[in-house]
C-alpha positions, 0 to 999 in steps of 0.5 A: 500500500502506498503511504501518504508521501507516496500518494503525494508524489503520485498526485504530483505526477498526475498534475505534471501530466495534466499540465502538459497533456491535459486530462481529456478522455483520450489522455486518461485512456492513454494513461490506462493503456500505458499499463499494458506497455509497462506490463509488457516490459515486466514480461520482457525482463522475466523472459530475458532472465529465464532465457526463454527466447532461443534467438536472444537467450538470457538477456537479463541476469541476477541480481534479479531485482535489478530488472524485474523488480524495477519493471514491477515498480513501473507498473505500480506507479503507472497504475497509481497514476491511472487510478488517480486520473479517474478517481478523486480519492485513489488512496481510499479506493485502493485501500478498500479494494485491498481489504476486499481482496484480503478478506476474500483470501482469508475466506478461502483458507 
């Protein structure tokens, strides 16, 4: 979960994007689509680490966090920016969703 300082940073990024790109429906849609790009970069790092592409072989090496964790952080940041671009209270929305998912996982035990 992001802490208040991190949400402040996310809100600053949203303000920066709004100032430079506006916040039209198209712009917000692009912020959401950016998640696909970032998720693809996580997949690329993992595939490169595992050497799954026979043509390229291993392209990402240990320490693993240097590649995969960095890309996962990009996904989290991008998702938080997208969420903050579509709701006024992203911190509360995320907290509520996390609580639902946690409760669901506990019910499954």
